[in-house]
TORKOL-4160 file (C-alpha; in steps of 0.2 Angstrom, whole numbers, padded with zeros to 4 digits, m for minus):
79
<pt num="1" X="m0053" Y="0134" Z="m0106"/>
<pt num="2" X="m0070" Y="0131" Z="m0113"/>
<pt num="3" X="m0063" Y="0130" Z="m0131"/>
<pt num="4" X="m0051" Y="0117" Z="m0125"/>
<pt num="5" X="m0065" Y="0107" Z="m0116"/>
<pt num="6" X="m0076" Y="0108" Z="m0131"/>
<pt num="7" X="m0061" Y="0102" Z="m0143"/>
<pt num="8" X="m0057" Y="0088" Z="m0131"/>
<pt num="9" X="m0076" Y="0083" Z="m0130"/>
<pt num="10" X="m0076" Y="0083" Z="m0149"/>
<pt num="11" X="m0060" Y="0072" Z="m0151"/>
<pt num="12" X="m0067" Y="0060" Z="m0138"/>
<pt num="13" X="m0083" Y="0059" Z="m0148"/>
<pt num="14" X="m0074" Y="0055" Z="m0164"/>
<pt num="15" X="m0062" Y="0043" Z="m0155"/>
<pt num="16" X="m0077" Y="0033" Z="m0149"/>
<pt num="17" X="m0081" Y="0028" Z="m0167"/>
<pt num="18" X="m0064" Y="0020" Z="m0170"/>
<pt num="19" X="m0062" Y="0002" Z="m0169"/>
<pt num="20" X="m0053" Y="m0003" Z="m0153"/>
<pt num="21" X="m0036" Y="m0007" Z="m0161"/>
<pt num="22" X="m0036" Y="0011" Z="m0168"/>
<pt num="23" X="m0041" Y="0018" Z="m0152"/>
<pt num="24" X="m0026" Y="0009" Z="m0144"/>
<pt num="25" X="m0015" Y="0016" Z="m0157"/>
<pt num="26" X="m0022" Y="0034" Z="m0154"/>
<pt num="27" X="m0018" Y="0032" Z="m0135"/>
<pt num="28" X="m0001" Y="0025" Z="m0139"/>
<pt num="29" X="0003" Y="0040" Z="m0150"/>
<pt num="30" X="m0004" Y="0052" Z="m0137"/>
<pt num="31" X="0007" Y="0044" Z="m0123"/>
<pt num="32" X="0022" Y="0045" Z="m0134"/>
<pt num="33" X="0020" Y="0064" Z="m0135"/>
<pt num="34" X="0019" Y="0065" Z="m0116"/>
<pt num="35" X="0034" Y="0054" Z="m0112"/>
<pt num="36" X="0051" Y="0059" Z="m0117"/>
<pt num="37" X="0062" Y="0045" Z="m0120"/>
<pt num="38" X="0078" Y="0046" Z="m0110"/>
<pt num="39" X="0094" Y="0037" Z="m0116"/>
<pt num="40" X="0098" Y="0022" Z="m0105"/>
<pt num="41" X="0112" Y="0026" Z="m0093"/>
<pt num="42" X="0124" Y="0013" Z="m0086"/>
<pt num="43" X="0120" Y="0011" Z="m0067"/>
<pt num="44" X="0134" Y="0019" Z="m0057"/>
<pt num="45" X="0134" Y="0011" Z="m0040"/>
<pt num="46" X="0141" Y="0022" Z="m0025"/>
<pt num="47" X="0158" Y="0019" Z="m0020"/>
<pt num="48" X="0162" Y="0017" Z="m0001"/>
<pt num="49" X="0167" Y="0034" Z="0006"/>
<pt num="50" X="0163" Y="0043" Z="m0011"/>
<pt num="51" X="0154" Y="0057" Z="m0002"/>
<pt num="52" X="0164" Y="0057" Z="0014"/>
<pt num="53" X="0171" Y="0073" Z="0021"/>
<pt num="54" X="0181" Y="0072" Z="0037"/>
<pt num="55" X="0188" Y="0055" Z="0037"/>
<pt num="56" X="0187" Y="0054" Z="0056"/>
<pt num="57" X="0168" Y="0054" Z="0055"/>
<pt num="58" X="0166" Y="0042" Z="0040"/>
<pt num="59" X="0158" Y="0025" Z="0043"/>
<pt num="60" X="0170" Y="0011" Z="0043"/>
<pt num="61" X="0167" Y="m0007" Z="0037"/>
<pt num="62" X="0164" Y="m0012" Z="0055"/>
<pt num="63" X="0149" Y="0000" Z="0056"/>
<pt num="64" X="0142" Y="m0008" Z="0040"/>
<pt num="65" X="0144" Y="m0025" Z="0047"/>
<pt num="66" X="0136" Y="m0020" Z="0064"/>
<pt num="67" X="0121" Y="m0012" Z="0055"/>
<pt num="68" X="0117" Y="m0027" Z="0044"/>
<pt num="69" X="0102" Y="m0037" Z="0048"/>
<pt num="70" X="0106" Y="m0055" Z="0053"/>
<pt num="71" X="0090" Y="m0064" Z="0056"/>
<pt num="72" X="0088" Y="m0078" Z="0068"/>
<pt num="73" X="0081" Y="m0095" Z="0063"/>
<pt num="74" X="0064" Y="m0090" Z="0071"/>
<pt num="75" X="0063" Y="m0074" Z="0061"/>
<pt num="76" X="0067" Y="m0083" Z="0045"/>
<pt num="77" X="0054" Y="m0097" Z="0049"/>
<pt num="78" X="0040" Y="m0085" Z="0052"/>
<pt num="79" X="0025" Y="m0087" Z="0063"/>
């Protein structure tokens, strides 16, 4: 661990001598090694009832309608 700390201190000291734009490039390249680029996936919205089991216990459209927040004018106007 001490060797890693010493190496890190040495690299930091050398990086301080770089111009700001090169320091930013260095940071960018380090970040690129840490973050793996994931291929963009198309969003796949859930379908109603997709994970349902027993149909008798599944939510109905009426359940969703009742659960929706339907604010009054006073709630929309605020204090």
